[in-house]
Wavefront OBJ file of the C-alpha trace (Angstrom):
o trace
v 130.040 103.777 91.763
v 129.810 100.096 92.723
v 133.547 100.271 93.473
v 133.069 102.913 96.139
v 132.795 102.141 99.823
v 129.211 103.133 100.671
v 129.092 102.746 104.438
v 126.977 105.585 105.978
v 126.425 107.268 102.590
v 123.017 108.205 101.237
v 121.515 109.292 97.937
v 118.924 111.688 99.448
v 118.625 113.033 102.995
v 115.594 115.102 104.053
v 116.097 116.381 107.595
v 113.937 118.719 109.728
v 112.067 119.913 106.614
v 108.358 120.686 106.858
v 107.487 120.413 103.154
v 109.386 119.436 100.032
v 108.293 117.880 96.719
v 110.555 115.559 94.720
v 109.243 114.066 91.480
v 110.918 111.556 89.138
v 114.309 110.797 90.664
v 116.720 107.853 90.735
v 119.309 106.924 93.381
v 121.762 104.132 92.670
v 124.409 102.238 94.679
v 124.083 104.038 98.018
v 124.226 102.579 101.516
v 120.993 104.435 102.207
v 119.023 105.356 99.147
v 116.625 107.813 100.851
v 116.548 108.954 104.466
v 113.792 111.146 105.954
v 114.034 112.238 109.581
v 112.464 114.875 111.773
v 112.984 115.602 115.455
v 111.542 119.110 115.440
v 108.213 120.172 116.918
v 106.779 120.697 113.435
v 105.506 117.630 111.609
v 107.459 116.917 108.443
v 105.317 115.920 105.438
v 107.488 115.784 102.317
v 106.002 114.509 99.050
v 108.002 112.046 96.952
v 106.657 110.784 93.622
v 108.046 108.355 91.055
v 111.354 107.431 92.689
v 113.764 104.578 91.954
v 116.358 103.317 94.428
v 118.691 100.673 93.046
v 121.694 98.660 94.125
v 124.014 96.614 91.953
v 123.721 92.833 92.210
v 127.498 92.768 91.620
v 128.148 94.539 94.908
v 129.304 92.325 97.752
v 126.506 92.504 100.321
v 127.191 89.470 102.489
v 127.696 91.809 105.458
v 125.817 94.634 103.774
v 123.039 96.334 105.726
v 122.287 98.896 103.051
v 118.752 100.244 103.115
v 116.494 101.550 100.381
v 114.294 103.937 102.412
v 114.531 105.043 106.045
v 111.732 107.073 107.681
v 112.352 107.907 111.327
v 111.327 109.974 114.311
v 108.299 112.164 113.575
v 108.396 112.273 109.787
v 105.176 111.703 107.869
v 106.020 111.673 104.173
v 103.577 110.980 101.362
v 105.394 108.635 98.994
v 103.895 107.410 95.739
v 105.303 105.240 92.949
v 108.491 104.051 94.634
v 110.681 101.211 93.339
v 113.549 99.716 95.378
v 115.734 97.068 93.735
v 118.401 94.748 95.183
v 118.707 96.380 98.591
v 119.290 93.880 101.433
v 116.855 95.927 103.530
v 113.991 97.538 101.692
v 112.106 100.045 103.892
v 112.496 100.875 107.590
v 109.900 103.082 109.281
v 111.109 103.746 112.808
v 109.291 105.773 115.435
v 109.860 106.701 119.063
v 108.635 105.151 122.305
v 106.538 108.240 122.970
v 104.509 107.683 119.815
v 104.231 110.129 116.945
v 101.980 112.739 115.430
v 102.780 111.977 111.816
v 101.342 109.223 109.620
v 103.664 108.079 106.826
v 101.658 107.154 103.734
v 103.152 104.932 101.026
v 101.236 104.107 97.834
v 102.277 101.919 94.885
v 105.538 100.593 96.309
v 107.708 97.897 94.728
v 110.567 96.408 96.773
v 112.403 93.537 95.112
v 115.551 91.665 96.026
v 117.701 89.325 93.957
v 117.308 85.581 94.525
v 121.123 85.362 94.384
v 121.588 87.419 97.520
v 122.009 85.946 100.972
v 119.019 87.314 102.859
v 119.255 85.971 106.381
v 117.718 88.545 108.790
v 116.897 90.957 105.953
v 113.473 92.465 105.390
v 111.380 94.109 102.715
v 109.525 96.370 105.174
v 110.108 96.906 108.886
v 107.684 99.070 110.891
v 109.058 99.602 114.384
v 107.556 101.577 117.288
v 105.321 103.533 114.902
v 101.875 104.722 116.005
v 100.274 105.116 112.565
v 101.274 104.219 109.034
v 99.294 103.596 105.842
v 100.620 101.416 103.032
v 98.473 100.779 99.970
v 99.355 98.774 96.861
v 102.805 97.399 97.609
v 104.932 94.408 96.623
v 107.838 92.906 98.577
v 109.789 90.119 96.909
v 112.593 87.746 97.948
v 113.192 88.828 101.535
v 113.733 86.653 104.602
v 110.986 88.691 106.253
v 108.698 90.226 103.723
v 107.034 92.543 106.257
v 107.809 92.890 109.954
v 105.809 95.052 112.361
v 106.841 95.239 115.991
v 106.069 97.535 118.869
v 107.254 97.320 122.467
v 106.313 100.880 123.420
v 103.397 101.854 125.653
v 101.589 103.427 122.699
v 99.534 100.998 120.621
v 100.589 100.771 116.981
v 97.691 100.788 114.474
v 99.135 100.282 110.981
v 96.894 99.962 107.932
v 98.141 97.739 105.096
v 95.967 97.289 102.025
v 96.532 95.477 98.732
v 99.956 93.980 99.447
v 101.833 91.150 97.796
v 104.646 89.432 99.679
v 106.435 86.837 97.581
v 109.435 84.595 97.876
v 111.236 82.565 95.247
v 110.792 78.793 95.412
v 114.499 78.562 94.423
v 115.698 80.491 97.474
v 116.823 78.925 100.731
v 114.127 80.117 103.113
v 114.811 78.499 106.469
v 112.346 79.978 108.944
v 111.399 82.845 106.629
v 108.285 84.922 107.377
v 105.907 86.533 104.909
v 104.410 88.884 107.534
v 105.645 88.921 111.145
v 103.721 91.094 113.661
v 104.510 91.252 117.364
v 103.890 93.378 120.441
v 101.247 96.045 120.989
v 100.037 96.137 117.420
v 96.401 96.377 116.367
v 96.686 96.177 112.609
v 94.204 96.385 109.769
v 95.284 94.106 106.912
v 93.165 93.852 103.786
v 93.728 92.246 100.376
v 97.027 90.537 101.193
v 98.825 87.834 99.181
v 101.713 85.869 100.714
v 103.531 83.263 98.638
v 106.246 80.685 99.345
v 107.176 81.394 102.951
v 107.570 78.641 105.554
v 105.743 80.956 107.967
v 103.116 82.791 105.994
v 101.716 85.177 108.621
v 102.575 85.256 112.309
v 100.746 87.681 114.604
v 101.714 87.563 118.278
v 100.186 90.002 120.737
v 101.620 91.365 123.948
v 100.488 89.091 126.822
v 100.938 91.942 129.305
v 98.508 94.349 127.590
v 94.788 94.349 126.919
v 93.463 95.165 123.472
v 91.847 98.553 122.944
v 90.558 97.820 119.450
v 90.331 94.678 117.324
v 92.959 93.691 114.736
v 91.228 92.977 111.441
v 92.472 90.721 108.650
v 90.302 90.635 105.525
v 90.802 88.845 102.211
v 94.132 87.153 102.995
v 95.751 84.582 100.685
v 98.674 82.529 102.026
v 100.111 80.014 99.576
v 103.134 77.751 99.647
v 104.699 75.783 96.820
v 104.296 72.012 96.739
v 107.979 71.858 95.719
v 109.150 73.458 98.953
v 110.223 71.493 102.012
v 107.735 72.589 104.653
v 108.623 70.768 107.863
v 107.100 72.849 110.687
v 105.556 75.257 108.213
v 102.662 77.462 109.324
v 100.221 79.239 107.069
v 98.919 81.588 109.777
v 99.620 81.790 113.518
v 97.594 84.026 115.835
v 99.033 84.019 119.351
v 98.006 85.884 122.521
v 95.420 88.129 120.862
v 92.466 89.198 123.015
v 90.370 89.700 119.920
v 90.923 89.413 116.205
v 88.636 89.346 113.161
v 89.497 87.141 110.179
v 87.233 87.264 107.155
v 87.774 85.577 103.802
v 91.094 83.786 104.347
v 92.652 81.101 102.129
v 95.655 79.032 103.255
v 97.240 76.494 100.896
v 100.017 73.880 101.275
v 101.128 74.166 104.895
v 101.802 71.553 107.547
v 99.767 73.650 109.950
v 97.214 75.744 108.122
v 95.811 78.017 110.852
v 96.789 78.038 114.519
v 95.122 80.085 117.254
v 96.695 79.838 120.676
v 96.899 81.607 123.995
v 100.164 80.992 125.810
v 99.234 82.802 129.033
v 97.198 80.536 131.296
v 96.209 83.466 133.533
v 95.026 85.562 130.626
v 91.340 85.960 129.809
v 90.041 83.736 127.023
v 90.877 84.959 123.529
v 87.729 85.535 121.472
v 88.577 85.531 117.761
v 85.924 85.878 115.065
v 86.686 83.780 111.979
v 84.455 83.770 108.915
v 84.921 82.048 105.569
v 88.274 80.354 106.261
v 89.537 77.889 103.660
v 92.521 75.608 104.332
v 93.676 73.370 101.492
v 96.512 70.943 100.944
v 97.711 69.168 97.823
v 97.844 65.406 97.326
v 101.402 65.937 96.015
v 102.571 67.413 99.294
v 104.125 65.358 102.061
v 101.512 65.863 104.768
v 102.662 63.782 107.715
v 100.621 64.651 110.789
v 99.560 67.962 109.327
v 96.584 69.890 110.692
v 94.140 72.129 108.865
v 93.036 74.315 111.813
v 94.425 74.076 115.360
v 92.512 75.827 118.172
v 94.403 75.968 121.454
v 93.260 76.151 125.057
v 91.873 79.407 126.454
v 90.656 80.271 122.965
v 86.951 81.012 122.501
v 85.129 83.128 119.926
v 83.614 81.466 116.903
v 84.317 80.102 113.432
v 81.686 79.971 110.724
v 81.376 79.243 106.996
v 84.787 77.560 106.839
v 86.258 74.612 104.964
v 89.276 72.317 105.309
v 90.596 69.962 102.636
v 93.178 67.152 102.457
v 94.830 67.154 105.852
v 95.659 64.251 108.106
v 93.648 66.048 110.815
v 91.059 68.535 109.631
v 90.305 70.370 112.896
v 92.107 69.910 116.224
v 90.591 71.244 119.468
v 92.845 71.414 122.523
v 91.574 70.693 126.012
v 90.187 73.961 127.372
v 89.135 75.330 123.996
v 85.656 76.888 123.920
v 85.360 78.111 120.325
v 81.829 78.005 118.931
v 82.177 76.317 115.555
v 79.262 76.855 113.227
v 78.838 74.350 110.389
v 82.301 73.334 109.229
v 83.007 71.432 106.023
v 85.909 68.979 106.168
v 86.759 67.205 102.911
v 89.140 64.279 102.420
v 90.901 64.249 105.765
v 92.092 61.130 107.563
v 90.511 62.401 110.797
v 87.777 64.997 110.501
v 87.806 66.458 114.026
v 90.205 65.534 116.811
v 89.414 66.959 120.238
v 90.296 66.656 123.913
v 88.230 67.581 126.956
v 89.218 66.082 130.274
v 86.568 67.527 132.557
v 84.364 69.901 130.568
v 81.161 69.088 128.681
v 81.678 69.399 124.941
v 79.148 69.515 122.099
v 80.092 69.051 118.443
v 77.270 69.431 115.958
v 76.271 70.616 112.510
v 79.434 69.632 110.620
v 80.003 67.928 107.272
v 82.940 65.498 107.300
v 83.192 64.049 103.814
v 85.636 61.644 102.178
v 84.995 61.485 98.449
v 85.285 58.166 96.581
v 88.056 59.219 94.182
v 90.222 60.546 97.007
v 89.696 57.438 99.114
v 90.610 55.260 96.137
v 93.872 57.198 95.685
v 94.730 57.035 99.415
v 93.876 53.502 100.438
v 96.689 53.523 103.017
v 94.807 56.111 105.074
v 92.351 55.281 107.832
v 89.260 57.492 107.743
v 87.703 58.504 111.069
v 85.001 61.101 111.645
v 85.690 62.046 115.289
v 88.679 61.213 117.488
v 87.873 62.135 121.114
v 90.002 61.969 124.222
v 88.913 62.650 127.808
v 85.762 62.199 129.833
v 83.910 65.202 128.484
v 81.044 64.335 128.610
v 80.619 64.615 124.841
v 77.507 65.155 122.772
v 78.061 64.501 119.058
v 74.845 65.269 117.223
v 73.430 66.313 113.872
v 76.583 65.791 111.809
v 76.919 64.305 108.334
v 79.758 61.783 107.861
v 80.457 60.279 104.442
v 83.040 57.674 103.391
v 84.122 56.607 106.875
v 85.799 53.479 108.147
v 85.160 54.613 111.718
v 82.534 57.159 112.673
v 83.936 57.631 116.139
v 87.121 56.852 118.027
v 87.052 57.603 121.767
v 89.433 57.102 124.684
v 88.279 57.372 128.322
v 85.191 59.281 127.183
v 81.450 59.416 127.802
v 79.813 60.032 124.441
v 76.256 60.653 123.240
v 76.089 59.991 119.485
v 72.719 61.279 118.283
v 70.898 62.355 115.107
v 73.928 61.818 112.836
v 74.175 60.582 109.250
v 76.994 58.118 108.633
v 77.622 56.437 105.289
v 80.322 54.057 104.066
v 80.588 51.793 101.055
v 80.713 48.978 101.923
v 79.121 49.350 105.349
v 81.796 49.514 108.012
v 82.207 46.651 110.467
v 84.009 48.935 112.961
v 81.817 52.020 113.281
v 83.120 52.806 116.773
v 86.536 52.208 118.345
v 86.116 52.654 122.071
v 88.855 52.468 124.697
v 87.579 52.797 128.244
v 84.577 54.716 126.915
v 80.779 54.624 127.192
v 78.593 55.272 124.132
v 74.907 56.253 123.976
v 73.941 55.666 120.330
v 70.407 56.662 119.192
v 68.419 58.075 116.257
v 71.156 57.892 113.628
v 70.963 56.986 109.952
v 74.168 55.053 109.848
v 75.600 52.312 107.626
v 77.075 49.468 109.654
v 77.621 45.798 109.003
v 75.302 43.913 111.314
v 72.356 44.820 113.529
v 71.687 48.224 115.002
v 71.628 48.700 118.740
v 70.109 51.616 120.586
v 66.816 53.390 119.823
v 65.661 54.911 116.545
v 68.733 53.953 114.490
v 68.276 52.942 110.861
v 70.150 52.511 107.589
v 68.810 54.189 104.445
v 69.949 56.309 101.527
v 69.998 59.865 102.944
v 68.932 61.212 99.536
v 71.492 64.004 99.299
v 70.726 66.720 96.771
v 73.915 66.274 94.684
v 76.883 64.632 96.387
v 78.952 64.767 93.194
v 78.776 68.571 93.420
v 79.400 68.560 97.184
v 75.790 69.414 97.940
v 74.937 67.336 101.001
v 71.646 69.023 101.765
v 68.570 66.795 101.827
v 65.884 66.435 99.203
v 62.215 66.311 100.278
v 62.391 62.557 99.683
v 64.964 61.993 102.428
v 64.085 59.568 105.256
v 66.215 61.753 107.561
v 63.603 64.534 107.689
v 61.800 64.628 111.065
v 63.498 61.326 111.983
v 65.587 62.574 114.906
v 65.104 62.174 118.610
v 61.739 63.505 119.820
v 63.457 64.460 123.071
v 65.635 67.030 121.273
v 64.458 70.635 120.710
v 62.154 71.006 117.730
v 63.472 72.430 114.494
v 62.586 76.052 113.772
v 59.621 74.938 111.655
v 58.095 73.268 114.730
v 58.761 69.702 113.581
v 60.822 66.920 115.172
v 64.551 67.382 114.659
v 66.082 66.045 111.467
v 68.983 63.595 111.241
v 72.281 64.960 109.887
v 73.893 68.380 109.619
v 71.287 69.859 107.284
v 67.890 70.899 108.603
v 65.128 70.570 106.022
v 62.485 73.116 107.004
v 58.947 72.591 105.771
v 56.008 74.696 106.864
v 52.757 76.068 105.471
v 52.401 79.851 105.405
v 50.002 82.231 103.633
v 50.063 86.011 103.211
v 46.677 87.481 102.200
v 46.588 90.888 100.554
v 43.743 91.939 102.927
v 42.051 90.543 106.019
v 39.025 92.831 106.442
v 37.261 93.676 103.191
v 33.981 94.869 101.714
v 31.853 92.609 99.446
v 33.191 92.342 95.900
v 36.864 92.590 96.956
v 39.445 90.273 95.355
v 41.933 88.948 97.925
v 45.322 87.672 96.742
v 46.694 84.704 98.727
v 50.476 84.480 98.403
v 51.846 81.065 99.285
v 54.990 81.687 101.382
v 55.377 78.059 102.455
v 58.886 76.588 102.708
v 60.140 73.119 101.837
v 57.646 72.601 99.020
v 59.382 74.003 95.946
v 59.886 70.697 94.081
v 58.314 70.227 90.602
v 56.321 67.296 92.008
v 54.741 69.392 94.796
v 50.928 69.118 95.055
v 48.910 72.121 96.299
v 45.287 72.183 97.459
v 43.316 75.275 98.571
v 40.089 74.611 100.481
v 38.014 77.737 101.228
v 35.662 77.171 104.127
v 37.412 73.906 105.065
v 34.504 71.938 103.586
v 36.569 69.224 101.871
v 36.127 70.748 98.413
v 39.367 71.691 96.632
v 38.926 75.192 95.186
v 42.343 75.578 93.507
v 45.642 73.727 92.943
v 47.906 76.606 91.873
v 50.897 77.769 93.940
v 49.221 81.127 94.707
v 45.522 81.892 94.510
v 43.080 84.794 94.371
v 39.370 84.860 95.195
v 36.594 87.465 94.985
v 34.506 87.613 98.172
v 30.967 88.743 97.352
v 29.060 87.756 100.479
v 29.550 89.154 103.988
v 30.830 86.579 106.456
v 33.796 85.063 108.243
v 35.875 82.761 106.035
v 38.249 79.961 107.017
v 40.919 78.622 104.674
v 42.908 75.375 104.573
v 46.097 74.880 102.560
v 47.563 71.403 101.965
v 50.952 70.731 100.332
v 52.633 67.411 99.542
v 56.223 66.927 98.369
v 58.097 63.631 98.490
v 57.507 62.133 101.939
v 56.206 65.451 103.296
v 52.541 66.229 103.854
v 51.806 69.586 105.492
v 48.337 70.949 106.255
v 47.402 74.191 107.950
v 43.948 75.531 108.754
v 43.398 79.276 109.168
v 40.374 80.372 111.168
v 38.655 83.678 110.361
v 41.341 84.496 107.833
v 39.110 86.828 105.810
v 36.238 88.867 107.249
v 33.832 90.433 104.749
v 31.754 93.377 106.086
v 29.398 95.864 104.503
v 30.964 98.740 106.394
v 34.563 99.449 107.469
v 35.777 101.964 109.989
v 37.470 105.136 108.852
v 41.165 105.376 109.679
v 42.316 107.466 112.657
v 43.468 110.975 111.693
v 45.713 113.568 113.299
v 48.308 111.005 114.363
v 51.183 112.604 116.329
v 54.370 111.007 117.674
v 56.623 112.492 120.350
v 59.477 111.493 122.678
v 58.978 111.741 126.443
v 61.815 110.738 128.807
v 63.109 108.167 126.350
v 59.641 106.697 125.684
v 57.493 107.180 122.586
v 54.079 108.826 122.962
v 51.493 108.586 120.186
v 48.127 110.413 119.940
v 45.331 110.445 117.361
v 41.832 111.762 116.732
v 38.903 109.433 117.564
v 37.150 107.494 114.809
v 33.523 108.698 114.660
v 32.109 107.059 111.511
v 32.326 104.123 109.121
v 33.605 104.491 105.566
v 29.918 104.768 104.540
v 29.360 107.740 106.859
v 27.446 105.795 109.516
v 28.071 107.303 113.007
v 29.827 104.893 115.348
v 31.560 104.846 118.698
v 34.891 103.020 118.713
v 35.804 101.739 122.181
v 39.214 100.139 121.420
v 42.414 101.033 119.594
v 45.256 98.570 118.909
v 48.843 99.822 118.460
v 51.617 98.209 116.388
v 55.278 99.292 116.127
v 58.506 98.480 114.268
v 62.093 99.716 114.117
v 61.696 100.270 110.355
v 58.767 101.182 108.096
v 58.991 98.025 105.991
v 57.600 94.549 106.526
v 55.785 93.450 109.652
v 54.953 95.478 112.747
v 54.645 93.951 116.224
v 51.689 94.394 118.577
v 52.719 96.639 121.488
v 49.463 97.473 123.272
v 45.858 98.691 123.161
v 43.618 101.313 124.731
v 40.093 101.010 126.115
v 37.191 103.413 126.696
v 37.904 105.245 123.467
v 41.258 106.580 124.775
v 43.247 108.126 121.901
v 46.784 108.141 123.259
v 49.361 105.492 124.072
v 52.882 105.503 125.563
v 55.332 102.869 124.357
v 57.763 102.376 127.245
v 61.333 101.687 126.039
v 63.683 99.396 127.963
v 66.647 100.575 125.879
v 67.627 103.512 123.716
v 65.885 103.284 120.323
v 67.136 105.510 117.502
v 63.872 105.327 115.554
v 60.399 103.874 115.864
v 57.420 103.555 113.485
v 53.772 103.034 114.458
v 50.304 102.453 113.125
v 46.978 102.358 114.996
v 43.772 100.503 114.181
v 40.334 101.071 115.651
v 38.251 98.093 116.770
v 34.470 98.102 117.175
v 33.241 94.985 118.954
v 33.437 93.324 122.339
v 36.553 93.193 124.483
v 36.727 89.403 124.015
v 36.517 89.826 120.240
v 39.359 92.344 120.326
v 41.556 89.989 122.372
v 40.861 87.179 119.908
v 41.843 89.519 117.093
v 45.107 90.442 118.835
v 45.918 86.807 119.584
v 45.592 85.969 115.905
v 47.485 89.067 114.755
v 50.527 89.543 116.971
v 52.298 90.902 113.896
v 50.763 92.809 110.997
v 51.686 94.780 107.924
v 50.251 98.292 107.555
v 47.192 97.849 105.361
v 47.184 94.072 105.661
v 47.564 91.437 108.369
v 49.849 88.504 108.788
v 47.912 85.265 108.855
v 47.177 84.124 112.423
v 48.101 80.757 113.797
v 45.275 78.205 113.602
v 42.780 78.551 116.451
v 39.289 77.246 117.211
v 36.790 79.147 115.067
v 35.293 82.215 116.711
v 32.584 84.143 114.865
v 32.928 87.910 115.312
v 29.865 89.392 113.623
v 29.633 93.134 113.875
v 33.311 93.629 114.724
v 35.056 96.190 112.566
v 38.624 97.367 112.210
v 40.443 100.175 110.502
v 44.067 101.281 110.253
l 1 2 3 4 5 6 7 8 9 10 11 12 13 14 15 16 17 18 19 20 21 22 23 24 25 26 27 28 29 30 31 32 33 34 35 36 37 38 39 40 41 42 43 44 45 46 47 48 49 50 51 52 53 54 55 56 57 58 59 60 61 62 63 64 65 66 67 68 69 70 71 72 73 74 75 76 77 78 79 80 81 82 83 84 85 86 87 88 89 90 91 92 93 94 95 96 97 98 99 100 101 102 103 104 105 106 107 108 109 110 111 112 113 114 115 116 117 118 119 120 121 122 123 124 125 126 127 128 129 130 131 132 133 134 135 136 137 138 139 140 141 142 143 144 145 146 147 148 149 150 151 152 153 154 155 156 157 158 159 160 161 162 163 164 165 166 167 168 169 170 171 172 173 174 175 176 177 178 179 180 181 182 183 184 185 186 187 188 189 190 191 192 193 194 195 196 197 198 199 200 201 202 203 204 205 206 207 208 209 210 211 212 213 214 215 216 217 218 219 220 221 222 223 224 225 226 227 228 229 230 231 232 233 234 235 236 237 238 239 240 241 242 243 244 245 246 247 248 249 250 251 252 253 254 255 256 257 258 259 260 261 262 263 264 265 266 267 268 269 270 271 272 273 274 275 276 277 278 279 280 281 282 283 284 285 286 287 288 289 290 291 292 293 294 295 296 297 298 299 300 301 302 303 304 305 306 307 308 309 310 311 312 313 314 315 316 317 318 319 320 321 322 323 324 325 326 327 328 329 330 331 332 333 334 335 336 337 338 339 340 341 342 343 344 345 346 347 348 349 350 351 352 353 354 355 356 357 358 359 360 361 362 363 364 365 366 367 368 369 370 371 372 373 374 375 376 377 378 379 380 381 382 383 384 385 386 387 388 389 390 391 392 393 394 395 396 397 398 399 400 401 402 403 404 405 406 407 408 409 410 411 412 413 414 415 416 417 418 419 420 421 422 423 424 425 426 427 428 429 430 431 432 433 434 435 436 437 438 439 440 441 442 443 444 445 446 447 448 449 450 451 452 453 454 455 456 457 458 459 460 461 462 463 464 465 466 467 468 469 470 471 472 473 474 475 476 477 478 479 480 481 482 483 484 485 486 487 488 489 490 491 492 493 494 495 496 497 498 499 500 501 502 503 504 505 506 507 508 509 510 511 512 513 514 515 516 517 518 519 520 521 522 523 524 525 526 527 528 529 530 531 532 533 534 535 536 537 538 539 540 541 542 543 544 545 546 547 548 549 550 551 552 553 554 555 556 557 558 559 560 561 562 563 564 565 566 567 568 569 570 571 572 573 574 575 576 577 578 579 580 581 582 583 584 585 586 587 588 589 590 591 592 593 594 595 596 597 598 599 600 601 602 603 604 605 606 607 608 609 610 611 612 613 614 615 616 617 618 619 620 621 622 623 624 625 626 627 628 629 630 631 632 633 634 635 636 637 638 639 640 641 642 643 644 645 646 647 648 649 650 651 652 653 654 655 656 657 658 659 660 661 662 663 664 665 666 667 668 669 670 671 672 673 674 675 676 677 678 679 680 681 682 683 684 685 686 687 688 689 690 691 692 693 694 695 696 697 698 699
């Protein structure tokens, strides 16, 4: 009865019981709905299915600490389809300092509280000093702390929480409420989590006195706050004092501080988080004074990649002493894209897109838009970034800055591109819009020719003047050309893959064009067999029947936009009357960690002509697909080879080719074929033509 005093009363108590099954039960208006405890040496694993624990909303619970479900000591129940309604405390799973043998497992759990109830210091789920617990498919609603996990014992707690929803009412007073609060020696796995309308979405604070054994993992996390909620000092996600942590696919919306990573112990080793696909967004309706999208503190390293920040006063803030490697970051519509401090440590910031879109700028004309705000000597190197819609590309105080290979656009062109206070600036090879004359070397102003800015595609088209326009003193791009200007690297390179290299007369060879950077409809293609100036074909790919013995060169030319690439291949196809037979009896064995391969000698051509083969060339790969790498050769007709391993290899694949010719001819062949496919060769890099009549290969 709701009129009955319920202090220390329970609906169901399971104590020191090894096994029991309870199916379809309801417990109403008890101080403790269900209590399961076990202090015996035998693990208790009761099974509870389809249970309902309810409290009356009419019951005075201002001082009420009633609890829906209590699991304690070494009990490991399997609970499925549990509903708890209007209990000030939902579920408490409490272990012992010595750890536990049991693993409580809860599946399909619903814990809901009334929005009319005072909920200060109340929780939906508390996991305390528990070694292992699994919770899958659960909802916790209207609690001051949706989920709390804490562990101060010497045994590491490794809870697994999957497919959880933690929600708060926007009508409820939620001062300092937490969606998920984790602290102590906890190495959790959280996956598919939704947190809504908490001032502190997720806080995870490690134990500064302990070292991590494993890595906490947070995957597919959604933390959202209402734009109607007062959010002064609100945090979407805080990660504090964690040696390591993996975040993958995280979305944080409507917080003053979206994501904070910090390390409070100055003596502690650098934290090394791994963050992938992080998205932090704010609304234009939200009061966003001095808010920050992502804040990375000192003594924090690791890396962030494939992440995006939108509509913050400061997109990314880097504290002095931070060493996080940030792979291309996209920052949209932020007053300051990246703000960073480095008093005495060299700092490089590159590869980022900091974009202010015209409509947003028009709606927020009271904002000042700055790409980079730097403080401290550094020295700083700011290179290969793309900045759009800026009033100031760079603001620096007491800093030494190299500003190189960047794109900067503004409409109209800014008359204050740089605001420097006690700072030195080296400004070269940028495509940057400024009012007035350029200083420095290699700077210019031109339309970058973005692919589709309206769709947020700020890659370059093949017509862009930024391609190969960077500093020649910088490392070449991966295609071997001079570095590009801006965050996007436009790779363009000629490449051919022939179906065969060594063929008999009458063979048709297919030439597959694997070139990159020339996929535009306007691309022009020219094939020139023999490099005689006569164009033999203009199709993307090409095939040709070789009827006459000989050594054939091939030139491929491609033109797209401002790009003109030409590559000449020497001795690409060799046509011979006779080919060598393939080696037979190939055997592979393992000797002291190395791989040993043997084969029978090749004694004849494919036409049956006797021949002596003096050389064999060996190729290997870690998998049987694609290209194999040259690993060595034998001389004097030797038919065995040992591939010495510097590390432990789990598997290895090989093929062997025979070579009949001179030693010099074989070395030329190897130089042009450092990698090959079984049955066909990768095209060699262009070299001076070397005729190799009489040389023959097999494989």
